[in-house]
N, C-alpha and C positions, 0 to 999 in steps of 0.2 A: 504494500500500500504506500508506504513512505519511501521515496527513492533514496537508497543509501549508495553513494557514489564510491565505487571501488578504485583504489589507488595502489601503486606499487608498495610492497610491504615495507620497504626501507624508509618510507617518508612519514609514516603515521606513528606518533608516540603519545601515549596517554599517561596521566599521572598515576593511575592505579592498575595498569596492566591488563585492563579488561578488553577483550577482543570481540568484535561483532562483524558478521558477514565476511569472514576471512581477512579482515584488516588486522595486520599485526600491530602489537603495542609493545612498549618498552618501558620498564621502570627506571631506567637510567637515562638521565638527561645529558645530551651533549653539551659541551661548553659553549658552542656557538651555532647559530642557524641564521641563514639569510632572512627568513621570514618566520615569525612566530604567530600562530593563529590561536586566539583565546575563544573557545567555545566549540563543542562538538555536535551542534545541531545541524539541521539541513543546510543552513547558510555557510557555516564554517567548513563542513565537509565538501560543499560545492566549490568554495574558494580553493580548498586544497586540491581538488580534482583539476580545476582549471589552471592553477599555478604549475602543476606537474605537466599538464599538456602544453604549457608554454615553455617547458624546458627547465623550470625551477624545481629542483629535486631536494634542495637543502631546506626543507620545511619541517617545522614541528607544530603539531596541533595539540593544544592543552585542553583537557576536559576534567572538571572537578569530580565528575561521577562517571556514568556510562554515557556513551554516545546517544544523543537525542533525549536525554533524561530531563531536559528543561521544559520547553514548551512545544518542541517538535513532535513529541510522542502523541499529543492529542490531535494533531492535524487531521482534518477530514479528508485531505488528499484531493481536494477539488482544484484542478489546474485550469483556471479560466484566463483568457487572454484579454478580456475587456476590463480595464482598470480606470481609476479616477484621473490619471494623467497619461499623456502620450508616452512618457518615459517608462512608466510602470507597465504599460501595455506591451511595449517592445521587449522588456525584460521577461514578462510572462510568456510572450510568444516564443522567445528563445528557449525558455524552460520547457515548454511543451515539446518543442523539436528535439531538445536534448534527451528528455525522458523517453520519447518514442525511439530515438536512436539507441539508447541503452537497452530498452526492452527487446528490440529486434536484433541486437547483436549478442544475445546470449546472457544478458544480466536480467534476471527475473525480478523486476521491481514492482510487478503487478500493475503496470501502467496500461490503462485501457482508454482508447479513443471512443468514448461513448457520446460525445457531443454535449452541448449545453442548451438550455432554454432559459432566456432571461426575460422576465415578465415586468411590465410596468403598467399601472392603470391610471396614474395621475395624468391629467391633461398637461399637456406640454409646457615707548616701546623698546622693550628690551629685545635683544636678539633672540630669535626663536630657538627653543631647545630641540634636540634630536633624540630619537629613540636610541638607547644604548643597550639595555638589558632588561630581562624579566625575572623577577624574584618569585619562586614558587615554593610550595611546601617541601619540595624535594631538592631545592637548591636554586642556583641562579644560572641563567643562560643568556649570553650576549646575542644580539641580533641586529640586523640592519633595518628590518621592518617589523612592526607589530600590528596585528589586525584584531580589533575588538568585535568579535562575532558572538558575544555572550548573551544575546537575547535579553531576558528580563533582568539579568545581572549587569547589563552594559553600563548603566549609570554608576553602579557600585564599583565596577572595574575602573571606570574613568576617575572616580573619586580617589582610588588608591594610587593613581599615577602621580608622579612628581615631575613637573607641576601638574595640578589637577586638570583633567580633561572633562569638559562638560558634555554629557550625553543625555539629552532629554527623552527618556523613556520611563514609563511607569506601568506596572502590571495591573490588569483588571481581570475579573472573573470572566470566563468564556466557557459556556456549556454546550454540550451536544447530547442529543437523546438517541438511543438505539432501541429499535423494536424487534420483536420476534418476526420471523418470516411471514410475509403476506403474499408471497408468490411473485415478487418483483423480479424482472429479468436483469442480469448483470449489464446488459446493453442499455439499460434505461439512462437517458441523458441526465446530466446534472441539472437541477432546476434551481433557479434563483428568482425569488420574488422580491423585488426591490422595495415595493410599497409595503410588503409584509415584513421586511427586514430579515428574511429567512433564506436558507439554502438547504437543499436535501439531495441525497443520492442513495442508490441501492447499496445495502450492506447485508450479505448472506441471505438475500431474499427479502430482507426487511428494509427499514428506513433508518438512515443516519442523517440527522438534521440538526442544524444549529442556526445561529443568527447573530445579529448585532442590535441589541436592544436600545431603545432611544436614550435611556439614562443608565449608564453602566455602574458597576460596583468596583471601585479601585480596591486593591488588596496590598498587603505588605508595605503599608506606609512607613512603618518603623524598621523595615528590613526584611529580607527574604530569609526564611529559616536555614540554618547552617546545614541541616541534614536533608535538604530538599533534593529528591531524586524521584522522578515519575510521581510526584506528589499530587494527590487530589484534594480539592477543597470540598467542604460539606455540600451536599445537594441543596439547592435552593429552588424548590418547585414554585414558590410564590413569585420569585423574580423571573423565572423562566416562563411564567404563565402567559405573558403577552406574546411571546414567540410561539408557544404551543397553540394558543388560540388561532394565530395566523396560519400555522401549519395545517391545522384541521380545516380551516376555511379554504385553503388552497387545495388540499388533498383530503377530501372528506373520509376516504378509506383509512387514513391515519387515525381517525377517532376510534376505530374498532381494533386497532393494533394493540398488542400487549407490550408495554414498555419493559425492556430488559434492564436498562439502567440510564441514569442521567449522570454523565461524566462532567464534572466541574473542575477546571484547572486554570491557572493563570496564563495570560498571553500579554505580550508587551505592546503598548501603543504609544504613539508620538503626539505632540501637541497640535499637529495640523493634519493628522490622518494620512500622512505620506511617509514612505520609508526614509531611512537616513543612510547615505553612503558618502564616502570620501575621506579626505585627510583632515585630521583635527587641526583647528587653527592654533591650538596651544603648543603642540609638539610635532616636529617634523617627522615624517615617516610613521606616524601613528594613524592607522586607517580604522574606519568604523563601518560596519555593515550590520545594522541592527534596526529594531523598530519595524518589524514586518506587518504589524497591525492585523494579525490573524491570517495572513496570506503567505506565510513562509515557504511552503512547498511550491506554490504557484510561481513565486518570484525567485526562489533560490538559484535555479540554474542560470538565469540571466544575471543575477547579482554576483554570483561567483565569477562569471565570465568578465563582467565589466570591471570589477575590483581587481581581478588578476591583470587585466590590461592596464589599469591605472598604475599598479605597482611596477609592472615590468616595462611598459612602454611610456609611462608618464602621462597617458591620456587614454580615453575610451573612444571607441568608434562612434558612439552616440552621445548626444548632448545630455548631461545628467544634472543640469542646474535645478530642475524641479525637485530633485531628491537630494541635492547636495547638502552636506552638513553645515555649510557656511551660510545657510538661510536662517540660522538661529543666532540669538544673542544670549547673554548670560541668564536673563530672567526665565528663559524657557526651561532651564534645568533646576529652577527652584522647586523643592519638593512639594511645598504647599500649592504652588501654581499647577504643577503637573497633576497632583491628585485631583484637583477640581476640574482641570481642563479635559483630562482623559474621560471623565464622565460623559462628555459630549462627543469626543472624537470617535469613540466606539460606534455610536449610532450614525455618525456621518459616513460610515463605509458604504451604506446602501441608500442614503437619502438622495433625493433629487437635487442636483446642483443648479439652482437658479442663477442666472447671470449676475455677477457682481464685480466684474472686471478684476478678479483676482484679489479683492479685498476680503479679509477674514470676516466670516459671518458668525463667529462664536460669541456667546454671551458671558462665558466665564473668563476670569482673568482680564477684565476690561477696566478702562479708566486707570490703567497702570502707568503708562508713559503718556503724559499729556503736556502740551505746550502751555506757556504762561497765558495764552489766550483762550484756553479751553472753555472756561465758564462763560466768557463773553460770547463765544461762538455757540455754545449750548443754549444760552438764553435767546440767541438770534434765530434758533430753529435748526441748527446744524444736525444733520444725520451722519453719524460717524461709521467709518469702517476702520479696520485695524491692520497695520502692517508692521511686523517686527515688534509687536506690543505697543506701537505708537498709534494713538487715536488721530484720525485724519478726517476732516469734514469732507464728505463726498458731494453733498448738495445741501441747500437750505430750504426748509419748509416751516414757516412760522406757525402753521396749523398742526404740525405733527406732534403727537404725544409720545412718540418713541424716538430715542436718540441713536439706536443701533441699527445698522443696515439689515441685520437678521430679521428684526421685527417688521421691517418695511418690505422685504422681498419674499417673505415666506409664502405669500399668496401672489407672487409675481408670475411672470410668464416669459416666454421666449419671443414675444412680439413687442409691440410698442410699450415701453414702460410708463408707469404712472408719473414718474418724475420728469418726463420729457419736457413739459413747458417750464418747469422750474429751472432746469438746466439751461434751457434756451434763453431765459431772461438773464441768467448769470453770464452766459456766453456773449449775449448782446452787449452787456455792460463792458465786458473785456474788449470787445471789438470796436465799440462805438463811444464808450464813455469812460468809466473808471470803476475798477473793482479791486477788492483786497482778497488775496489768497494766503492762508497760513501755510507756509512751506517749512515749518520748523523741523519736521521729521527727516528732512534730507540730511545725509551724512556730511559732517564737516571735519576735516582733518587739517591740523596745523603742522606745518613742516618747516624746520629752520636749522641753521648751522652757524658756526662762528665765521667761516669763510665761504667759499663758493661750492662747498661740498653738497649742499642741498640742491643747487642748480644742476650740478653734474649728475646727482642721483636721479632727479626728475627727467633730465635729458635722456638718460639711459632707459627709463621706464616708458616715456611718452613718445608717440610718433610725431606729434606736432612740436614746433620749436617753442620751448619754454623761456628761452633767453630773450625776453621782451622787456620793454621799459616798466619800471615800477608803476603800478596802477592799471596795467592792462590785463584783461581777462582772456584766457585761451581755452577754447574747447579742444579737447584732445582725447585720444584713446590710449589705453595701456594694453599692450598686446602680449600674447604668449608666443611660443616658438613657431607656431603655424600661422601666425598673423591674426588669430582670433582675439576678440575683445575680452580681456580680463577685467577691465574697468572702462567706463565712459564717464568723463568728468569735466568740470570746469575748474581751472586753476588761475588764481589771481596772485600776481606778484605784489605782496603787501609792502615789503621792503627789499633791499638788495639781496639779502640771504634769508628771506622769510616769505613763505607761500601759504595760501589757504586753498584747500582742495574741496570742492563740493561735488558729491555724487549721489546717486539714488539711495533712498532709504534701505532698500533690500541689499545694498552693497556694504553695509556697516561692518560686518564681520569679514566678508570676502576681501574688501579692499585693504583692510588693515593686515590681513594675512599676506597679501601680495606684497605690500610694502615691507613687512618684516622679512620676508624671504630674500629681499634684495638690498637690505640695509648694508652700508659699508661695515665691515667687521671692526673697524677702529672706533666706532661709536661717535663719529663726527657729525652724523645726521640724527636729529631727534624729531619724532613726530608724536602727536597726541590727538586723541579724539575729543573735539570740542563741540560735539553736536548739541549737548545740553547747555552750553554756555551762551548760545545765541538763539534768539527767536527770529525766524526769517519771515518777513512780511513782504509779500509780492504785491506791489501796487501796479496794476495792469491797465492799459488802455490809453487812448490818445489824449485823454485829459489828465493823466497821471503827472506829467511835468508841471502843469499849471497848478494843480492841487498842492504838490509838494513845494512849489516855489513860494507859496504863502506861508510855509512852515519852516523855511530854511533861508539863510543868507547866501548859500552857495549857488552861483549861477547854474541853471539847469538847461540852458539852451544847448542844442546839439553841438554848436561850435565850442562851447565851454566844457560840455560833459558828453563826449561822443559815446556811441554804442560800444559795448564790450570794453568799457573802462570802469574803474572803481575809484571812489574817493571817500574820505572820512568826512562826514557832514554832521551838523546839528539838526535835529528835528524837534520843534517845539522847545521844551526845556532840556531835552535829552542831548547828550553830546557823544562824540566818537561813534556814530552810527556808520557802519561800513555799507555804503550804497553802491550797488552795481547796476549799470544800465543794460539790463537784459531781463527777460521774464520767462524764458523757457517755453513761451507760447508763440513767438513770432510777432507779438504786438509790442509797441513801445511801452516803456515803463521802467521801474526800478525794483530790485529786490533789496530790502533793507535788513541787514544783519545787525540786530539790536542786542547789546548786552542784556541778558534776560531781565535784569532789574528795571530796565527802561521800557520793556515790551508793552505793558498795559498803558503807560502814558502815551507812547507813540501811536498805538492802535486807537485809543480813545480820541486822540487829537485828530487822527486821520478821519475817523467817522464823524466827528463834530464839524470840522472844516469842510469835509467832503459832502455834507448835505447839500451845499450849493451846487455841487457837480453831479448829484444823483448817485452818489457812491453806494455800493452794495457789497455784501460778502459773496464770494464765489467759492465753489468747492473743486475737488479734484476731477469730477466728471466733466465740468466745463473746461478745465485745463487740458484734460485728455482730448476732448473734442477739438480744441484749438490746435494742438500739436499734430493730431492725425490729419486734419484737414490741410495742414501746411506740409505734410509729408515729413514730419520729424520722427525719426526712429528713437525708441527708448530702450535702455538696457534692461534685460530680463524679460522683455516682451518681444521686441523686434530684433535685437542684437544680443549675442552671447559669446561664449568662448570659442565657438566654431564659426562665427560670422566675421568677415574681414571688411576693411574699409572699401575695397574695390567691389565687393558684392553688394554693399548697402549704400553705395554712392557717396561715400565720405572720403574718397581718396585725395580730395583737395586739401584735407587737413593733415596729410602725411607729408612730412618734409624730409625727403631722402638726402638732401644736401647738408643737413645740420650735423651729421655725424652718426655714430652707431647707436642703435636702440634695439631692444628686444623685439624680435619678429621682423626685422628689416630684411633679412635674407629671404624669408618666405614671401614677403610682400613684393620684393623686387622680382622674384620668380613669377608671382601671379600677375604682376604688371606686364611681364613679357609674354606669358602663355595665355593669359585671359582667365575668365571666371566660368564656373560651371553652374552658377545660380545667380539670380539678380533680385534685388529688393524692388518691389513695384507698388505703386499706388493704383487702386482700382476704384472706379465710381460705378455703382450699380445702376443699371438701366431697367426700366419696366418693372420697378419694384414698388409696391403699394405699402407705405409704412403703416397704414391703418389695418390692413388685412393680412399681409404676408408676414411670415416669420422673419425675424431680424438675424443678421450675422452677429456673432458675439466673439469670434476668434476661433481658429482651428478648422475653418471650413475648407473643403477641397476646391482647388482651382483647376480648370480645364482650358486647354488651348486647342482649338479646332477639334473638340471632342475627346481629346487625350489628356489624361491626368498629368498635371505639370507642377503641382505645388500645393501650398496651403496658406491660409491667412494667419497673421500673427496678432494683429490688433485691429479693432474696428470702432467706428463711431458714426453717428449721423451728422453730416456736415450742414450746419444751419445756413451758412452762406451759399454753399453749392446746392443746397436743398436736395441732397442725395446721400445715400449711405456711402461711406468711404472705408475701404478695406486696405490694409497694408499687408504685404506678405512676400514670400519668395517663390520664384518660378525656376524650373529647370527643364532639361530636355533629355529624356532617357533614350539611348540608342536601343531599338528593339532587338537587334541582332546580338549585341554584346552585353546588353543590360547595364551598360556604364553610362555615366553622364557625359553629354557632349559639352564642348565649350560654347558659350553664348556670346553673340554680339547684340548690340542694341536693336537690330532689326527683328530679333526674335520677339521682342515686346512691341516695338513701335510699327512694325510692318502693317500695311493695310490688309494684308492677307491673314493677319493673326486675329482670330476671333476668340475672345476669352469669356468664360462663364464661371460663376461661383455657385457651388451647390449648397443650398440651405434647406435642411429638413427634406432631403430627397428631391428637391426642385432646383433646377439650374436657372440662374438669372444672368442675362448678358451683362458684361462689365467692360467699361472703357479703361484700358491700361495705359500707364505712363511711367516713365523713369524720372520725371521732373515734377516739381511742385506746381499746382494750378495757379493761375493768376487770379488773385482775389482782390476785390475793390478795397481801397484804403480809406480810412475815415480820419478826419481832422477834429480837433477840439471844437472848431467852429460849427462843423456839421452836427455834432452832438448837441451843442448848446441851442441850435435852432430847433432841433427835434425836442429837446428837453423843455424849452420855453413854450413850444407849441402844444405840448401835452399837459403843461402845468395849469 
């Protein structure tokens, strides 16, 4: 039932000498191993298998008890390929292929391709440390790489690491019921009822069924018992009742079946219901593969493959950002936070995911990271989403009684959203008047040195030229060896040897890890995370300069304060506000980086003086629409570690003549040979926003009837009066199945007909490699309109 992956006898060692399925064990630890794997569950053994197949045979697997004695032993063995994220779907698909290969090549792991039926009824900085050794009860073993595959123990193993490694997992009860035979055939497909939160399969002629209850029961808050091995928790029929009721409703025959047992055991869950893979930010060569959220068997094959690739090759064949460890910050490992959050994440495994543009829709662990303006925005009707624990206003509705996006979208749809007109009004103020957006959640990193070391450091990391005059803002990428984006940021030269870097909220852990990896070993460059020190107030719109000019003595005309520059200004009574003339929306305006003690004063002054200009608050949905309509790519949604500047149309920011930088060689090669995919803006045609389903990201794109890519982010363009979709296109050679190199004609040719598929319907789409021409508005235009409506 459970795939046990067999490896050469000389590479598996266990702490207690127990052998299973012919895998040899050894009670004597070697003094050194290239890779040490902690955890002998299905994930750890899969990683071992794939490392060996990549030629790494100096591997030790450590297991505190018997193989699979943790949470793997309870696995229902349902290998499904449809997951919550594209990444997890790819991992599960590989797992299924691997298990079939093992089964047909003489390894009887009892793998059967019985198919699946999925039901739904709902309407639609110090230097970074490096792994050196592992201390066990049988002695110490040195190693080059350590992998934490210890399931529900992963957090505890991380705590025992020096320095501490944060691994946000927490065990919850997970029950399955087994019945006596009712004559079911072994070929019965696996059945998943998403609205009922249950899954079931045939087991010895009977039913094996489990599920993900809406409100879970965390366990082992104070620690996992030391003697835990294949341990069961007490049966809890009352807690299982909601799943049992749904099971009988879906399969009435189950009501007549005799229950043999209700098996209750712990399973590890994460704060966002997605698995965790990758290298820890705290320790170099310390990898984590944990938090399978009840889907370990389904995912283990793919997880073992990509982590082995990561260790051996330095990268994986697929983009893993959706499940990367670096999407978390310290708060996610807080034990109290985890206990309360996983109550929700268990139930999220099967719930319908209404569109929320990637914002967290959880209700636990909220109002945890808030800007200084939070209560002001809340009283103004802000509806909040959460990213990295930071509350962010998505839109404003003065009549809303709920402040969390979860409460507002639970009865949502995949069509025109109820917030459409609210966001439209905010968008209009940004385009034609003036609006304020709280951008305090964006990551802010202060970088400095005594001499020019900080400049040299950034020149090495960045593809754009950072050696610009003091006060200039530079948009730049930081790239990896293949030219992909490790970071997309704005850097301002505050002083000769002092820089401030601004990057997306989701980059907080990732960008600091990248900086640490490349710091000069002599300690000449220092950086610090100053995200919480500044409140960032984005004053957007053609009337922003006039409004701010009433509040400062600094001349704000474009001749005195050009775009992409920064100055220290006074606003009202507040001083030393770092003002940058850019808005991340394409509109004129300023982002004010206020020392947090001045934030309320500056905000209140803006709203008071701004009444004469029709000022209003705006949220991230309006900001998102503005940047998508102008064809601005955003890191984590449109660009990632596998996307390059030449693919996404940002090659103009790459300065090859400035000297060496990471990724330069790969980008020069791509400049010479061309690209195999291109970032494109699509405008939907013949789409009725009132009746037709909306695109929300991830939709398939077709060129002349042939699949050629997918969308990455979408929004309704209020100026274009059309849906705008951003995404990548490619061309697969049908004979070789390889990607062809693309020229602009592939997108721009008159013979190219594009369609985007939404809910099994294809809509024609106009494709372009260039931003659309949008009308511009002046302050005078707005004042005429404002006076006319007054």
